[in-house]
ZAMARGU-4260 file (C-alpha; in steps of 0.2 Angstrom, whole numbers, plus 5000, padded with zeros to 4 digits):
<rodrens>
0) 4948/5082/4886 | 4937/5097/4895 | 4923/5104/4888 | 4914/5121/4891 | 4899/5119/4896
5) 4888/5129/4881 | 4901/5116/4871 | 4891/5099/4866 | 4902/5085/4867 | 4901/5073/4853
10) 4912/5057/4850 | 4911/5037/4841 | 4892/5037/4838 | 4888/5046/4855 | 4872/5057/4857
15) 4878/5075/4863 | 4880/5075/4880 | 4872/5090/4890 | 4885/5097/4900 | 4874/5112/4905
20) 4864/5100/4914 | 4879/5091/4922 | 4886/5110/4928 | 4867/5116/4933 | 4867/5098/4943
25) 4884/5101/4952 | 4889/5111/4968 | 4902/5115/4979 | 4903/5112/4998 | 4913/5121/5009
30) 4915/5113/5028 | 4914/5129/5040 | 4919/5139/5057 | 4912/5150/5066 | 4924/5164/5070
35) 4920/5181/5075 | 4902/5178/5072 | 4903/5175/5053 | 4908/5159/5043 | 4928/5153/5039
40) 4930/5141/5027 | 4940/5125/5031 | 4938/5113/5020 | 4932/5108/5002 | 4923/5097/4992
45) 4911/5093/4977 | 4892/5088/4979 | 4877/5086/4970 | 4858/5090/4969 | 4844/5075/4972
50) 4833/5088/4973 | 4830/5107/4978 | 4832/5101/4996 | 4846/5088/4996 | 4862/5086/4990
55) 4877/5072/4990 | 4893/5074/4995 | 4907/5070/5007 | 4908/5070/5025 | 4921/5081/5025
60) 4911/5094/5028 | 4904/5090/5045 | 4910/5082/5059 | 4924/5091/5068 | 4942/5098/5063
65) 4960/5095/5072 | 4958/5110/5085 | 4940/5101/5088 | 4929/5116/5080 | 4913/5108/5072
70) 4912/5113/5056 | 4895/5120/5047 | 4890/5113/5030 | 4888/5128/5017 | 4883/5121/5000
75) 4884/5136/4987 | 4879/5136/4971 | 4884/5152/4961 | 4882/5167/4972 | 4867/5161/4983
80) 4869/5147/4996 | 4861/5136/5010 | 4867/5126/5026 | 4867/5110/5026 | 4863/5097/5041
85) 4867/5077/5038 | 4853/5067/5037 | 4861/5052/5031 | 4879/5043/5029 | 4882/5029/5021
90) 4900/5018/5012 | 4915/5028/5008 | 4912/5043/5017 | 4896/5049/5006 | 4882/5058/5016
95) 4867/5067/5010 | 4863/5083/5019 | 4847/5092/5020 | 4847/5109/5016 | 4840/5122/5027
100) 4833/5134/5011 | 4830/5126/4994 | 4840/5130/4977 | 4836/5129/4961 | 4839/5110/4957
105) 4837/5103/4937 | 4827/5085/4937 | 4840/5069/4944 | 4840/5054/4937 | 4852/5041/4943
110) 4859/5027/4931 | 4861/5010/4942 | 4877/4999/4939 | 4866/4988/4928 | 4865/5001/4916
115) 4884/5006/4912 | 4894/4997/4899 | 4913/4993/4900 | 4923/5010/4889 | 4905/5019/4890
120) 4911/5039/4891 | 4909/5048/4907 | 4910/5065/4914 | 4914/5076/4928 | 4911/5095/4933
125) 4928/5103/4936 | 4928/5120/4948 | 4946/5129/4943 | 4949/5141/4955 | 4944/5155/4943
130) 4933/5155/4928 | 4915/5145/4926 | 4916/5127/4929 | 4920/5114/4913 | 4915/5097/4910
135) 4930/5083/4910 | 4926/5067/4901 | 4934/5050/4905 | 4930/5031/4899 | 4923/5017/4910
140) 4937/5006/4912 | 4929/4993/4926 | 4920/4990/4941 | 4925/4983/4958 | 4922/4978/4977
145) 4934/4985/4989 | 4940/4973/5003 | 4929/4976/5018 | 4916/4985/5009 | 4899/4982/5002
150) 4899/4992/4987 | 4906/4993/4972 | 4918/5005/4964 | 4920/5013/4946 | 4938/5014/4938
155) 4940/5026/4925 | 4952/5035/4914 | 4958/5049/4913 | 4955/5059/4929 | 4952/5077/4931
160) 4966/5089/4935 | 4956/5093/4950 | 4943/5083/4955 | 4933/5087/4971 | 4928/5072/4978
165) 4908/5071/4984 | 4905/5077/4966 | 4894/5068/4953 | 4901/5055/4936 | 4889/5058/4926
170) 4885/5046/4908 | 4882/5056/4893 | 4863/5058/4894 | 4867/5068/4911 | 4860/5054/4924
175) 4872/5052/4940 | 4880/5035/4938 | 4893/5036/4951 | 4898/5047/4966 | 4918/5054/4965
180) 4929/5047/4981 | 4948/5048/4975 | 4960/5052/4960 | 4974/5044/4961 | 4988/5038/4949
185) 4980/5040/4931 | 4964/5033/4938 | 4947/5042/4945 | 4936/5032/4959 | 4920/5033/4959
190) 4906/5023/4972 | 4892/5016/4961 | 4876/5026/4963 | 4866/5011/4968 | 4875/5014/4985
195) 4862/5029/4987 | 4849/5016/4988 | 4848/5015/5007 | 4849/5035/5010 | 4836/5040/4999
200) 4821/5035/5007 | 4829/5040/5022 | 4832/5058/5016 | 4813/5059/5007 | 4824/5065/4992
205) 4813/5065/4976 | 4825/5056/4963 | 4822/5047/4945 | 4828/5030/4943 | 4833/5028/4923
210) 4826/5009/4919 | 4836/5008/4900 | 4852/5014/4894 | 4856/5029/4890 | 4853/5031/4870
215) 4871/5042/4869 | 4880/5027/4880 | 4888/5019/4868 | 4903/5010/4871 | 4919/5000/4864
220) 4911/4985/4871 | 4894/4977/4871 | 4897/4970/4888 | 4894/4978/4904 | 4909/4978/4918
225) 4907/4964/4928 | 4905/4967/4949 | 4910/4953/4961 | 4891/4953/4966 | 4876/4960/4962
230) 4870/4977/4970 | 4853/4981/4973 | 4846/4995/4962 | 4842/5012/4969 | 4823/5011/4974
235) 4811/5024/4965 | 4806/5035/4983 | 4788/5038/4982 | 4781/5056/4978 | 4774/5060/4994
240) 4792/5056/5004 | 4800/5074/5002 | 4803/5083/5014 | 4792/5099/5012 | 4791/5115/5025
245) 4800/5129/5032 | 4813/5120/5045 | 4812/5128/5065 | 4821/5143/5071 | 4830/5131/5083
250) 4848/5134/5075 | 4864/5142/5076 | 4864/5160/5082 | 4879/5165/5069 | 4871/5174/5052
255) 4872/5164/5034 | 4881/5176/5022 | 4867/5187/5014 | 4867/5191/4994 | 4883/5196/4987
260) 4893/5190/5002 | 4892/5173/4996 | 4905/5179/4982 | 4918/5181/4997 | 4914/5164/5000
265) 4917/5157/4984 | 4931/5165/4982 | 4939/5160/5000 | 4935/5142/4993 | 4944/5145/4978
270) 4960/5148/4988 | 4956/5133/5000 | 4958/5124/4982 | 4973/5131/4978 | 4982/5126/4993
275) 4976/5111/4993 | 4982/5108/4976 | 4999/5098/4974 | 5004/5107/4959 | 5001/5124/4967
280) 5019/5128/4971 | 5028/5124/4953 | 5013/5132/4943 | 5017/5149/4956 | 5035/5149/4953
285) 5034/5148/4935 | 5020/5162/4935 | 5032/5172/4946 | 5048/5168/4935 | 5037/5173/4918
290) 5034/5188/4926 | 5049/5194/4932 | 5062/5188/4920 | 5066/5206/4918 | 5075/5206/4936
295) 5092/5199/4940 | 5093/5184/4946 | 5105/5178/4962 | 5117/5162/4955 | 5111/5150/4967
300) 5097/5150/4978 | 5096/5137/4989 | 5082/5125/4987 | 5068/5125/5002 | 5070/5108/5016
305) 5058/5094/5013 | 5053/5084/5024 | 5040/5069/5026 | 5022/5072/5030 | 5007/5063/5031
310) 4993/5072/5023 | 4975/5069/5027 | 4964/5069/5012 | 4946/5063/5018 | 4941/5059/5036
315) 4944/5068/5052 | 4961/5073/5049 | 4957/5079/5030 | 4969/5093/5028 | 4979/5090/5041
320) 4997/5087/5039 | 5008/5076/5051 | 5027/5077/5051 | 5036/5060/5050 | 5053/5066/5052
325) 5054/5064/5072 | 5048/5046/5072 | 5034/5035/5065 | 5015/5037/5067 | 5002/5028/5076
330) 4984/5028/5070 | 4969/5020/5081 | 4957/5024/5092 | 4967/5020/5109 | 4972/5037/5115
335) 4987/5029/5127 | 4998/5020/5111 | 4990/5030/5096 | 4997/5048/5089 | 4982/5052/5078
340) 4969/5047/5087 | 4952/5043/5080 | 4935/5047/5091 | 4922/5031/5095 | 4912/5038/5081
345) 4924/5031/5069 | 4920/5012/5069 | 4929/5005/5056 | 4945/5009/5063 | 4954/4997/5076
350) 4962/5004/5091 | 4979/4998/5084 | 4975/5002/5067 | 4993/5004/5058 | 5007/5013/5058
355) 5016/5023/5044 | 5034/5032/5047 | 5048/5039/5034 | 5062/5027/5031 | 5078/5040/5029
360) 5090/5027/5022 | 5078/5020/5009 | 5069/5036/5007 | 5053/5027/5006 | 5039/5028/5017
365) 5034/5013/5027 | 5017/5010/5032 | 5010/4994/5041 | 4994/4986/5046 | 4995/4980/5064
370) 4981/4967/5063 | 4967/4979/5062 | 4949/4973/5059 | 4944/4981/5043 | 4959/4981/5037
375) 4971/4995/5028 | 4971/4997/5009 | 4982/5005/4996 | 4974/5018/4984 | 4969/5003/4971
380) 4961/4992/4985 | 4974/4980/4991 | 4971/4976/5006 | 4989/4974/5016 | 4994/4957/5026
385) 4995/4963/5045 | 5014/4963/5051 | 5022/4966/5033 | 5027/4985/5030 | 5027/4990/5012
390) 5037/5003/5005 | 5026/5020/5001 | 5034/5033/4987 | 5029/5050/4990 | 5012/5054/4981
395) 5006/5038/4986 | 4987/5035/4994 | 4980/5024/5006 | 4963/5021/5017 | 4960/5013/5033
400) 4946/5003/5037 | 4937/5011/5022 | 4937/5026/5011 | 4933/5039/5023 | 4949/5041/5031
405) 4960/5043/5017 | 4979/5049/5019 | 4995/5054/5006 | 5011/5052/5012 | 5021/5067/5003
410) 5037/5078/5004 | 5033/5096/5010 | 5043/5113/5011
</rodrens>
């Protein structure tokens, strides 16, 4: 279900959801590289304000591209924007950016896990390729703690069609109760807001923390989802904890887009998002067929050959496609044996972590953990037993070490 920003949502005994507040708090965050003195976006993620100078997003905005180019975080708010510098990183690849230029941010309140109920309605802002943002509604199905991680993760359904990792999961009062990290097989996964606790004081972000349940957060059940461990609620930063003042002049030599140039950046981001959508090829094909219905078509059009690939979803290889029809790939930090080599900063990945390949006879992908320290996981959080290959179908996702390093096996033309 999608709700236009100006429309107020009501279901059962729910209070009206402040959808415009959710939209105002949400952002797009680009990972850009410098080309000919200009910023060229190469990745896109979601994000949301903590205050006027601090934004939560995913680490795909930063680091280096596969070609070794340094990425710069660009936070886009409508036709405005600012550069961002990571000041804290946490579980699942979540980061807090400090903005070079303050943006107009609404007051933000975090809702800790203890205030969330089973079947509680939750909302996510969706940025379409064209047009205004909309709000997608879902319900909390439960919470679990993935193996090897110290934070809880919400499960909610149905997920939005175009979920951007790093965006906020809101409750009916417009409070942030989670950070979206993944959508897979009809389930939306989000880290609980409690996971931000270690970064709030370090970043000096000014936020409020809810101390009672949202008045509109009624559910089909009176019991909260039961986590395996009780997380700590995010501490409320002291009033003087924020960072003020102008940033220093020591910065990149290229210039930030000015005025209307942000429209171009937003358009490029939309094109990148279009290219990343799974159903883009089918959608475009249908549109062309409809528009050209009067044009005679040949009796037979040979299908484009498909090849098995490993697609990077989040982390160092986000956006990359690695062919698997020429042999299996080994993922790890040991460059003498690994095909996909991770840098020394990827401390959750072993030297020989896992391998993935294409079984042409069986028509499936094979994923095998090689005895890694921090594990290889399916999208549902299941940890693979070392030395026992698991069959994957096209479209299946997995992550290694932690949620910062996510991949999908798929067939591409």
